[in-house]
MIFI-989214 format. One record per residue: x negated, y, z of N, C-alpha, C in turn. Coordinates in steps of 0.02 Angstrom, whole numbers, padded with zeros to 5 digits, always signed. Layout:
// MIFI-989214
XYZXYZXYZ
...
END
This chain:
// MIFI-989214
+02439-00617-00461+02453-00688-00453+02549-00668-00440
+02595-00724-00457+02649-00706-00456+02664-00722-00377
+02673-00671-00352+02697-00680-00258+02742-00737-00256
+02791-00753-00301+02843-00799-00279+02797-00877-00282
+02762-00886-00310+02708-00945-00314+02653-00963-00255
+02624-00909-00229+02571-00903-00180+02560-00940-00112
+02633-00941-00088+02638-00973-00030+02633-01038-00050
+02668-01056-00087+02660-01132-00105+02611-01167-00127
+02550-01125-00151+02482-01146-00189+02432-01157-00124
+02420-01097-00078+02366-01105-00049+02370-01100+00017
+02337-01141+00053+02345-01164+00126+02296-01123+00166
+02307-01113+00243+02271-01067+00286+02196-01108+00266
+02129-01061+00278+02065-01088+00278+02040-01085+00327
+01980-01120+00313+01922-01142+00361+01855-01113+00341
+01843-01057+00386+01774-01035+00387+01720-01083+00415
+01684-01106+00379+01628-01152+00378+01571-01126+00426
+01551-01061+00429+01500-01041+00471+01503-01051+00533
+01568-01053+00557+01586-01042+00628+01652-01099+00649
+01650-01143+00611+01723-01170+00624+01775-01137+00615
+01835-01165+00601+01893-01121+00591+01962-01158+00586
+02008-01145+00553+02074-01199+00548+02082-01215+00467
+02107-01280+00455+02105-01294+00387+02182-01341+00394
+02208-01330+00336+02271-01362+00325+02268-01401+00274
+02291-01468+00288+02277-01513+00218+02337-01539+00189
+02386-01535+00199+02465-01546+00182+02526-01529+00219
+02572-01553+00194+02642-01499+00233+02644-01511+00309
+02634-01451+00323+02651-01437+00393+02578-01458+00437
+02539-01466+00407+02476-01487+00442+02423-01437+00463
+02394-01441+00508+02354-01395+00555+02283-01429+00583
+02218-01412+00566+02157-01439+00602+02147-01414+00658
+02100-01419+00689+02078-01376+00762+02000-01363+00742
+01998-01305+00769+01920-01285+00771+01870-01341+00796
+01799-01350+00746+01753-01391+00775+01675-01364+00784
+01639-01378+00817+01580-01357+00838+01535-01368+00784
+01497-01320+00744+01449-01351+00690+01370-01344+00730
+01335-01383+00699+01266-01377+00717+01236-01339+00677
+01156-01324+00658+01135-01285+00618+01140-01299+00533
+01157-01355+00522+01153-01379+00453+01227-01405+00434
+01250-01425+00472+01314-01475+00463+01376-01436+00506
+01437-01424+00473+01486-01403+00509+01548-01481+00513
+01560-01490+00563+01591-01555+00567+01669-01518+00589
+01723-01523+00550+01777-01512+00563+01842-01568+00563
+01892-01549+00599+01941-01615+00617+01984-01609+00567
+01975-01648+00503+02035-01635+00459+02103-01679+00484
+02152-01638+00481+02233-01670+00497+02277-01669+00432
+02329-01707+00426+02379-01689+00387+02423-01740+00384
+02469-01743+00334+02518-01789+00326+02542-01815+00256
+02540-01879+00241+02546-01902+00175+02617-01902+00163
+02646-01880+00113+02737-01882+00099+02738-01903+00027
+02793-01936+00027+02827-01940-00041+02843-01864-00084
+02805-01860-00142+02822-01790-00164+02903-01791-00186
+02938-01830-00195+03006-01818-00225+03061-01804-00162
+03037-01862-00119+03092-01880-00063+03070-01846+00014
+03000-01827-00003+02993-01794+00069+02961-01829+00114
+02978-01904+00100+02971-01953+00166+02888-01976+00177
+02883-01981+00245+02811-01992+00251+02793-02054+00222
+02722-02062+00215+02695-02131+00191+02633-02152+00241
+02675-02215+00260+02614-02237+00307+02579-02281+00284
+02507-02293+00314+02451-02338+00291+02422-02313+00231
+02432-02244+00207+02391-02215+00144+02331-02203+00183
+02273-02204+00139+02199-02200+00140+02187-02120+00114
+02153-02094+00166+02136-02016+00165+02055-02025+00158
+02027-02001+00100+01946-02012+00116+01911-01942+00073
+01868-01924+00101+01829-01849+00082+01756-01880+00053
+01766-01875-00026+01723-01920-00062+01673-01866-00093
+01615-01876-00117+01565-01825-00117+01508-01836-00064
+01520-01845-00016+01476-01867+00037+01446-01935+00042
+01367-01925+00073+01334-01992+00060+01373-02056+00110
+01416-02019+00156+01437-02081+00197+01505-02050+00211
+01573-02073+00160+01620-02031+00151+01667-02056+00208
+01691-01992+00259+01749-02033+00303+01798-02046+00269
+01844-02079+00311+01906-02101+00287+01951-02110+00343
+02028-02112+00345+02070-02094+00374+02133-02153+00361
+02172-02196+00398+02236-02225+00387+02282-02178+00407
+02332-02165+00372+02387-02141+00405+02450-02178+00437
+02472-02144+00499+02504-02183+00558+02571-02185+00519
+02618-02222+00561+02688-02226+00539+02734-02166+00507
+02702-02109+00544+02744-02047+00530+02713-02008+00460
+02665-02042+00434+02604-02016+00379+02556-01968+00402
+02539-01956+00466+02496-01920+00491+02421-01952+00478
+02381-01916+00506+02306-01941+00508+02253-01877+00535
+02205-01907+00553+02138-01866+00579+02083-01896+00579
+02040-01856+00552+01966-01884+00542+01917-01820+00541
+01864-01843+00559+01791-01790+00565+01772-01785+00502
+01762-01727+00467+01733-01714+00401+01672-01671+00414
+01602-01710+00399+01549-01650+00385+01534-01621+00338
+01538-01547+00336+01523-01518+00288+01436-01484+00276
+01410-01503+00228+01329-01500+00236+01331-01426+00200
+01292-01379+00229+01274-01318+00203+01273-01322+00105
+01235-01358+00099+01219-01366+00017+01265-01413-00009
+01316-01436+00009+01356-01479-00033+01420-01459-00051
+01420-01466-00117+01480-01425-00159+01534-01457-00186
+01525-01522-00205+01581-01559-00245+01600-01611-00187
+01652-01589-00141+01680-01634-00094+01766-01631-00111
+01787-01692-00124+01845-01706-00137+01894-01744-00089
+01969-01725-00072+01991-01752-00034+02031-01801-00055
+02035-01861-00075+02082-01912-00104+02131-01952-00071
+02198-01952-00077+02248-01974-00040+02269-02043-00073
+02265-02105-00063+02293-02159-00102+02337-02201-00057
+02375-02226-00091+02439-02282-00054+02459-02330-00104
+02491-02386-00077+02508-02440-00121+02576-02404-00158
+02598-02422-00198+02651-02399-00243+02659-02321-00265
+02600-02300-00266+02603-02219-00260+02532-02214-00318
+02536-02146-00356+02481-02113-00387+02451-02088-00344
+02395-02089-00334+02342-02054-00292+02346-01980-00297
+02313-01933-00262+02313-01851-00264+02247-01841-00234
+02223-01800-00286+02141-01765-00263+02148-01692-00248
+02125-01672-00212+02122-01585-00180+02036-01592-00181
+02005-01543-00222+01937-01524-00225+01937-01476-00172
+01876-01470-00126+01873-01429-00094+01855-01357-00110
+01892-01298-00078+01890-01235-00107+01857-01183-00060
+01845-01132-00105+01799-01075-00069+01816-01019-00101
+01837-00962-00059+01846-00889-00074+01786-00863-00079
+01742-00852-00136+01677-00816-00131+01666-00754-00107
+01725-00708-00089+01725-00649-00076+01715-00652+00007
+01751-00702+00051+01750-00713+00107+01715-00770+00144
+01690-00824+00087+01665-00884+00112+01695-00926+00141
+01766-00915+00149+01820-00973+00155+01844-01018+00142
+01826-01079+00177+01822-01159+00145+01903-01178+00150
+01938-01226+00118+01999-01251+00114+02012-01287+00072
+02061-01339+00090+02081-01380+00036+02137-01351+00003
+02151-01348-00048+02194-01303-00097+02249-01358-00112
+02288-01374-00050+02333-01440-00075+02408-01423-00079
+02424-01462-00135+02501-01455-00158+02524-01519-00188
+02595-01517-00152+02630-01576-00180+02607-01637-00122
+02664-01681-00127+02651-01747-00093+02612-01803-00160
+02617-01870-00135+02595-01920-00194+02681-01938-00233
+02650-01945-00297+02702-01971-00342+02724-02045-00332
+02770-02071-00317+02795-02145-00303+02772-02161-00385
+02749-02231-00410+02726-02259-00464+02791-02241-00508
+02860-02250-00501+02904-02244-00548+02902-02183-00568
+02920-02124-00519+02904-02050-00541+02842-02040-00585
+02792-02059-00571+02722-02047-00596+02723-02074-00667
+02758-02132-00672+02778-02170-00739+02807-02114-00778
+02871-02095-00751+02916-02048-00796+02863-01987-00805
+02821-01949-00768+02804-01889-00789+02739-01894-00834
+02697-01950-00824+02633-01966-00858+02629-02014-00918
+02671-02059-00898+02690-02113-00961+02742-02078-01018
+02809-02082-00994+02855-02066-01028+02859-01995-01062
+02839-01939-01018+02860-01866-01040+02782-01847-01073
+02726-01881-01040+02661-01838-01069+02641-01882-01126
+02657-01959-01126+02616-02007-01166+02548-02031-01140
+02538-02030-01086+02474-02043-01061+02489-02107-01048
+02432-02143-01020+02441-02227-00985+02449-02226-00915
+02508-02248-00898+02513-02268-00826+02556-02317-00819
+02531-02358-00778+02476-02347-00720+02404-02383-00765
+02355-02365-00729+02276-02371-00744+02237-02375-00676
+02217-02436-00677+02166-02441-00628+02086-02413-00659
+02070-02381-00715+02008-02349-00735+02020-02288-00751
+02069-02251-00765+02071-02181-00781+02128-02138-00733
+02111-02074-00740+02150-02046-00676+02174-01967-00745
+02195-01913-00689+02243-01862-00711+02209-01793-00686
+02218-01736-00710+02206-01669-00705+02257-01631-00717
+02271-01582-00667+02334-01540-00673+02303-01467-00668
+02310-01422-00716+02288-01359-00706+02349-01309-00703
+02354-01269-00658+02410-01216-00653+02382-01154-00685
+02432-01118-00725+02407-01062-00761+02463-00999-00742
+02427-00955-00721+02460-00888-00686+02442-00829-00734
+02465-00774-00744+02450-00715-00753+02408-00668-00705
+02359-00641-00733+02310-00592-00695+02352-00541-00653
+02416-00512-00687+02459-00469-00651+02495-00505-00597
+02513-00460-00540+02569-00488-00503+02613-00516-00521
+02643-00478-00567+02716-00494-00605+02699-00502-00678
+02769-00538-00703+02772-00567-00782+02739-00633-00786
+02769-00657-00837+02748-00718-00852+02672-00744-00874
+02658-00804-00857+02594-00826-00881+02581-00826-00952
+02524-00816-00977+02521-00789-01050+02517-00858-01074
+02530-00870-01141+02510-00938-01178+02450-00952-01183
+02426-01007-01162+02358-01036-01168+02345-01102-01193
+02269-01107-01222+02256-01173-01234+02202-01197-01190
+02175-01263-01193+02133-01273-01150+02101-01340-01180
+02033-01345-01161+01975-01410-01196+01954-01432-01120
+01921-01487-01133+01883-01529-01065+01816-01550-01089
+01779-01541-01067+01713-01569-01079+01681-01616-01030
+01652-01674-01041+01655-01705-01103+01716-01727-01124
+01718-01720-01188+01785-01734-01222+01824-01802-01193
+01877-01809-01163+01895-01860-01144+01980-01875-01149
+01999-01809-01171+02070-01823-01183+02113-01751-01210
+02165-01757-01240+02196-01705-01284+02251-01675-01228
+02238-01604-01224+02282-01579-01159+02359-01595-01192
+02406-01594-01144+02461-01594-01146+02503-01529-01110
+02544-01484-01133+02549-01435-01097+02621-01437-01077
+02643-01393-01019+02708-01394-00995+02734-01329-00971
+02784-01323-00934+02806-01259-00917+02865-01217-00962
+02889-01232-01024+02927-01223-01064+02994-01185-01035
+03021-01230-00975+03078-01216-00950+03068-01190-00882
+03007-01170-00848+02989-01160-00785+02979-01215-00751
+02985-01274-00779+02951-01336-00739+02885-01359-00754
+02870-01419-00715+02796-01450-00727+02796-01500-00787
+02866-01503-00825+02881-01558-00870+02825-01559-00921
+02788-01602-00929+02729-01610-00995+02780-01629-01063
+02748-01590-01111+02800-01604-01170+02733-01591-01239
+02714-01656-01245+02670-01679-01303+02677-01621-01382
+02738-01604-01379+02749-01552-01441+02719-01497-01446
+02702-01474-01400+02682-01408-01375+02600-01409-01395
+02586-01355-01421+02511-01349-01450+02469-01272-01398
+02523-01257-01341+02489-01219-01307+02538-01205-01251
+02528-01180-01180+02574-01162-01151+02619-01108-01187
+02698-01104-01161+02738-01081-01194+02727-00994-01174
+02708-00983-01118+02708-00921-01115+02779-00886-01085
+02835-00924-01071+02899-00910-01056+02915-00891-01004
+02864-00924-00947+02875-00932-00862+02824-00908-00837
+02839-00897-00769+02797-00865-00727+02727-00904-00705
+02738-00974-00730+02668-01012-00717+02687-01072-00777
+02623-01081-00808+02611-01136-00846+02561-01199-00834
+02587-01252-00861+02548-01308-00835+02515-01346-00908
+02443-01366-00869+02400-01409-00933+02384-01461-00889
+02393-01525-00934+02382-01581-00921+02326-01628-00944
+02282-01665-00922+02226-01709-00968+02240-01757-00919
+02238-01833-00972+02252-01887-00938+02207-01936-00976
+02218-01996-00958+02172-02047-00982+02107-02047-00975
+02083-01994-00906+01999-01975-00923+01966-02025-00861
+01909-02058-00877+01871-02089-00833+01856-02046-00785
+01825-02080-00735+01808-02047-00662+01753-02007-00670
+01730-01964-00649+01680-01904-00661+01686-01836-00646
+01637-01797-00672+01654-01716-00657+01671-01693-00731
+01721-01647-00744+01727-01619-00801+01726-01540-00809
+01707-01514-00859+01726-01445-00860+01783-01422-00903
+01828-01384-00894+01896-01367-00898+01896-01299-00934
+01896-01291-01003+01885-01203-01017+01978-01189-01046
+01989-01135-01010+02073-01103-01040+02068-01047-01057
+02105-01029-01119+02092-00955-01121+02162-00947-01162
+02175-00874-01161+02229-00840-01199+02194-00801-01245
+02266-00781-01290+02241-00739-01348+02201-00676-01316
+02206-00664-01257+02158-00600-01237+02100-00606-01202
+02092-00672-01204+02037-00680-01158+02019-00755-01118
+01965-00762-01081+01951-00824-01060+01992-00824-00981
+02024-00874-00964+02039-00871-00903+01989-00891-00845
+02008-00867-00796+01955-00888-00736+01975-00918-00676
+01946-00945-00629+01961-00976-00558+02008-00913-00527
+02053-00950-00489+02090-00907-00446+02049-00857-00414
+01995-00883-00375+01952-00834-00323+01904-00807-00370
+01900-00808-00447+01848-00762-00478+01762-00787-00470
+01732-00736-00484+01663-00746-00464+01633-00790-00496
+01667-00815-00571+01619-00859-00614+01637-00930-00579
+01673-00952-00522+01671-01002-00496+01734-01057-00485
+01740-01106-00493+01802-01149-00493+01819-01167-00418
+01867-01130-00390+01871-01139-00311+01811-01144-00284
+01768-01090-00288+01710-01101-00263+01649-01147-00264
+01686-01201-00223+01643-01259-00208+01624-01292-00275
+01657-01290-00327+01646-01335-00390+01634-01288-00438
+01578-01256-00440+01550-01212-00491+01560-01252-00563
+01599-01204-00613+01583-01242-00686+01506-01219-00723
+01498-01243-00771+01440-01251-00807+01446-01205-00862
+01402-01180-00898+01421-01140-00971+01472-01085-00957
+01519-01080-00993+01577-01039-01012+01645-01063-00998
+01620-01116-00957+01694-01160-00947+01718-01113-00886
+01793-01130-00898+01822-01085-00840+01829-01126-00767
+01831-01195-00765+01846-01239-00702+01804-01293-00724
+01789-01322-00650+01753-01379-00642+01805-01425-00594
+01810-01486-00616+01859-01528-00585+01836-01596-00584
+01859-01644-00524+01829-01721-00536+01889-01760-00558
+01875-01809-00557+01923-01871-00584+01915-01930-00554
+01963-01967-00515+01952-02036-00487+02010-02080-00525
+01995-02139-00526+02047-02179-00551+02113-02170-00524
+02169-02198-00545+02232-02190-00525+02254-02129-00468
+02218-02075-00491+02238-02021-00443+02239-01961-00496
+02285-01910-00465+02309-01848-00482+02264-01778-00463
+02214-01754-00496+02185-01693-00465+02234-01640-00481
+02249-01617-00417+02314-01556-00413+02287-01496-00377
+02318-01438-00380+02292-01385-00345+02227-01340-00361
+02231-01355-00441+02175-01301-00474+02217-01249-00501
+02201-01192-00490+02232-01134-00534+02185-01096-00566
+02222-01064-00616+02174-01023-00667+02227-00941-00664
+02195-00895-00683+02231-00826-00698+02207-00810-00761
+02248-00781-00790+02242-00770-00857+02257-00701-00885
+02219-00686-00926+02229-00614-00958+02278-00621-01002
END
C-alpha cells in the first residue's frame, strides 16, 4: 500500500481474545475490557465530527448494529461518546453506525486482520453535513440525496505495490443495485459519472455505489491484471465481513448512511 495514505486509513486494533485497544474516530481511544468465555465486551469510545469543518457533533447516535440487542450511545456536547459493545465469538457482521440530524450517517464495518486476529473499526472521515453530502452524491455523482430509504458505499482502491499509482479498475455489486460511479482522476475523491473506470492516474482510486437499499452486498473490483482483494487478504473483506463466491469484498448498507473505510489492493 502507499505509505502516504496508510496512517489515515487504519486505526489501532483491538485483540478480541484478551481485550485490547480500539480507536473509532479522530483522537479516540478505548480501554481494555474483561471478556468471558464466549463474549468479549469492549468499551467503545469515539468522537463524532463534521467531515469538512472538524467541529464536534453533539447529540449524534452511535449504534453497533448486527447484534441481537444493538448497544447505542449519544454524543455529548464535545462530540464524544462511550458504550459497551459485546463481541460474540461467532458474530461476524457488526457495523458501527453514526447518525445525526442534518448529516449523512457513517457506517464502519468491524474489521479483522486474519494474520493476527486483531479486530478494529476501520474508521475514516467524519460525517458529511447534508449540504456537503448533496454536493458529493447528488450534484457530482448523480445519486439521489437525501433519501430515507437508500444509502451509499465507498470503496478505496490502492496498488498492491507500496509505491506507484492505483491501477484503473472496474467494479460490480451483487445483488445488482447500482451502477458504479468512479472518482480519483485528480487525486481527490470527487465522483465523475462520465468515467467508466477509475483513471489510474493517482495513488488512490474511488468507487461509489448509491441508491442502494439496506442490506448486505458483494462487490467485485478488478483491474486489467486481475482481481482486487481486501486490504488484509486471505479471501476476506476486512476479516469479519467475508465475501461470497468470487467477490472482492462484502459490505453492509443502511438508509441515509455512507459505508466508508473499505479498502482493496489491486494488482
